[in-house]
C-alpha positions as a Markdown table, in Angstrom:
| # | Residue | x | y | z |
|---|---|---|---|---|
| 1 | Met | 0.3 | -32.6 | 36.8 |
| 2 | Arg | 1.9 | -33.0 | 33.3 |
| 3 | Arg | -1.5 | -34.6 | 32.3 |
| 4 | His | -3.7 | -31.8 | 33.0 |
| 5 | Phe | -1.0 | -29.4 | 31.3 |
| 6 | Leu | -1.1 | -31.5 | 28.3 |
| 7 | Leu | -5.1 | -31.8 | 28.6 |
| 8 | Ser | -5.1 | -27.7 | 28.8 |
| 9 | Val | -3.2 | -27.2 | 25.7 |
| 10 | Leu | -5.1 | -29.5 | 23.7 |
| 11 | Ser | -8.4 | -28.0 | 24.6 |
| 12 | Val | -7.1 | -24.6 | 23.6 |
| 13 | Leu | -5.5 | -25.6 | 20.6 |
| 14 | Pro | -8.8 | -25.4 | 18.1 |
| 15 | Val | -10.0 | -21.6 | 19.8 |
| 16 | Ala | -6.3 | -20.6 | 18.7 |
| 17 | Ala | -6.8 | -21.9 | 15.5 |
| 18 | Ala | -9.8 | -20.4 | 14.8 |
| 19 | Leu | -8.4 | -16.9 | 15.9 |
| 20 | Val | -5.6 | -17.5 | 13.1 |
| 21 | Val | -7.6 | -18.8 | 10.6 |
| 22 | Ser | -10.4 | -15.4 | 11.0 |
| 23 | Ala | -7.5 | -13.3 | 10.8 |
| 24 | Pro | -7.4 | -12.5 | 7.4 |
| 25 | Ala | -11.2 | -11.6 | 7.8 |
| 26 | Leu | -10.0 | -8.6 | 10.5 |
| 27 | Ala | -8.0 | -7.2 | 8.0 |
| 28 | His | -8.4 | -3.1 | 7.6 |
| 29 | Pro | -10.0 | -1.4 | 4.7 |
| 30 | Lys | -6.8 | -0.7 | 2.1 |
| 31 | Leu | -7.4 | 1.6 | -0.8 |
| 32 | Val | -6.3 | -0.1 | -3.9 |
| 33 | Ser | -6.7 | 2.7 | -6.6 |
| 34 | Ser | -8.1 | 6.0 | -7.1 |
| 35 | Gln | -9.4 | 8.2 | -9.6 |
| 36 | Pro | -7.3 | 10.8 | -9.8 |
| 37 | Ala | -4.4 | 8.7 | -9.0 |
| 38 | Ala | -2.3 | 9.7 | -6.6 |
| 39 | Asn | 0.6 | 12.2 | -7.4 |
| 40 | Ser | -1.1 | 12.2 | -11.1 |
| 41 | Ala | -2.0 | 15.1 | -13.2 |
| 42 | Val | -5.1 | 15.2 | -15.1 |
| 43 | Ser | -7.8 | 17.1 | -16.8 |
| 44 | Lys | -10.5 | 18.5 | -15.2 |
| 45 | Pro | -12.2 | 15.7 | -13.4 |
| 46 | Lys | -15.7 | 15.5 | -12.2 |
| 47 | Leu | -15.6 | 12.5 | -10.5 |
| 48 | Ile | -13.5 | 11.2 | -7.5 |
| 49 | Ser | -13.7 | 7.5 | -6.9 |
| 50 | Leu | -11.6 | 5.6 | -4.2 |
| 51 | Thr | -11.5 | 1.9 | -4.4 |
| 52 | Phe | -10.9 | -0.6 | -1.3 |
| 53 | Ala | -10.0 | -4.0 | -0.8 |
| 54 | Glu | -12.7 | -4.8 | 1.5 |
| 55 | Lys | -16.5 | -3.8 | 2.0 |
| 56 | Leu | -16.9 | -0.3 | 3.6 |
| 57 | Val | -19.7 | 0.6 | 6.4 |
| 58 | Pro | -21.1 | 3.6 | 4.0 |
| 59 | Gln | -22.0 | 5.8 | 7.2 |
| 60 | Phe | -18.4 | 5.9 | 8.6 |
| 61 | Ser | -16.3 | 6.1 | 5.5 |
| 62 | Gly | -15.9 | 9.5 | 3.1 |
| 63 | Phe | -13.6 | 11.8 | 1.8 |
| 64 | Asp | -12.3 | 15.7 | 2.1 |
| 65 | Leu | -11.0 | 17.1 | -0.9 |
| 66 | Val | -8.9 | 20.8 | -0.4 |
| 67 | Met | -7.5 | 22.7 | -3.2 |
| 68 | Thr | -3.7 | 23.4 | -2.1 |
| 69 | Gly | -2.5 | 25.9 | -4.8 |
| 70 | Met | -3.6 | 27.4 | -7.6 |
| 71 | Pro | -1.5 | 28.8 | -10.7 |
| 72 | Gly | -0.3 | 32.4 | -10.5 |
| 73 | Met | -1.1 | 32.5 | -6.9 |
| 74 | Ser | 1.7 | 31.7 | -4.9 |
| 75 | Asp | 0.2 | 32.7 | -1.6 |
| 76 | His | -3.0 | 30.6 | -1.9 |
| 77 | Ala | -4.5 | 29.8 | 0.8 |
| 78 | Pro | -6.3 | 26.0 | 1.6 |
| 79 | Met | -9.8 | 26.0 | 0.2 |
| 80 | Pro | -12.3 | 23.1 | 1.2 |
| 81 | Ile | -14.3 | 21.8 | -1.8 |
| 82 | Ser | -17.7 | 21.2 | -1.0 |
| 83 | Gly | -21.2 | 20.5 | -2.9 |
| 84 | Phe | -20.6 | 16.6 | -3.1 |
| 85 | Thr | -21.1 | 13.5 | -1.1 |
| 86 | Pro | -19.1 | 10.6 | -1.2 |
| 87 | Ile | -21.1 | 7.5 | -1.5 |
| 88 | Val | -20.5 | 3.5 | -1.6 |
| 89 | Gly | -21.2 | 1.9 | -4.9 |
| 90 | Pro | -23.1 | -1.2 | -5.1 |
| 91 | Asp | -20.0 | -3.7 | -4.9 |
| 92 | Gly | -19.4 | -2.1 | -1.4 |
| 93 | Lys | -15.7 | -1.4 | -2.1 |
| 94 | Thr | -16.1 | 1.8 | -3.8 |
| 95 | Leu | -16.6 | 5.2 | -2.3 |
| 96 | Ser | -17.3 | 8.0 | -4.8 |
| 97 | Ala | -18.5 | 11.6 | -5.2 |
| 98 | Gln | -20.1 | 13.7 | -8.5 |
| 99 | Leu | -18.3 | 16.9 | -7.8 |
| 100 | Pro | -20.9 | 19.6 | -9.0 |
| 101 | Arg | -18.4 | 21.0 | -11.7 |
| 102 | Ala | -15.0 | 20.2 | -13.1 |
| 103 | Leu | -12.1 | 20.8 | -10.9 |
| 104 | Pro | -10.2 | 23.8 | -11.9 |
| 105 | Ala | -6.4 | 23.9 | -12.3 |
| 106 | Gly | -4.2 | 23.8 | -9.3 |
| 107 | Ser | -2.9 | 21.1 | -6.8 |
| 108 | Tyr | -5.3 | 19.0 | -4.4 |
| 109 | Glu | -5.0 | 17.0 | -1.3 |
| 110 | Leu | -7.8 | 14.3 | -0.7 |
| 111 | Asn | -8.1 | 12.7 | 2.7 |
| 112 | Trp | -9.9 | 9.8 | 3.2 |
| 113 | His | -11.4 | 7.3 | 5.8 |
| 114 | Ala | -12.9 | 4.2 | 5.7 |
| 115 | Val | -14.4 | 1.6 | 7.8 |
| 116 | Ala | -14.8 | -2.2 | 7.5 |
| 117 | Ala | -16.2 | -4.8 | 8.9 |
| 118 | Asp | -13.7 | -4.8 | 11.7 |
| 119 | Thr | -14.9 | -1.3 | 12.9 |
| 120 | His | -11.4 | 0.2 | 12.7 |
| 121 | Arg | -11.2 | 3.7 | 11.6 |
| 122 | Ile | -8.5 | 3.8 | 8.6 |
| 123 | Gln | -7.4 | 7.3 | 7.1 |
| 124 | Gly | -5.0 | 8.4 | 4.4 |
| 125 | Lys | -4.5 | 11.3 | 2.4 |
| 126 | Phe | -2.8 | 11.7 | -1.3 |
| 127 | Val | -2.6 | 14.8 | -3.7 |
| 128 | Phe | -3.1 | 15.2 | -7.3 |
| 129 | Ser | -3.0 | 17.8 | -9.5 |
| 130 | Val | -5.5 | 19.2 | -12.4 |
| 131 | Lys | -4.0 | 20.8 | -15.3 |
């Protein structure tokens, strides 16, 4: 009985080791930088760029931009910004969009979602302002 137990444990070890070694390859995409940066104040950006730690699946990754406040208008309703399409760059890790025109002064919220090789959708958001 003891011998069968030892043999079964030894036969499982290579599989367990393979799973442990491959675990980093299954990590979720992590946002490592952005332009504009989170919580920053910038001057009239025309490009939004997000860089992730892993290569993205382009058809399942993207972002939305919403203007959440405008100077002098305290009751400004959130206004989605349109007219752009986020694309994954040649490095596979950068998701960016050229805006149709520079963003006007105000506060913004960027909501992103990303999918990498592990096929898990990860999402996040951050704010920035335009002076």
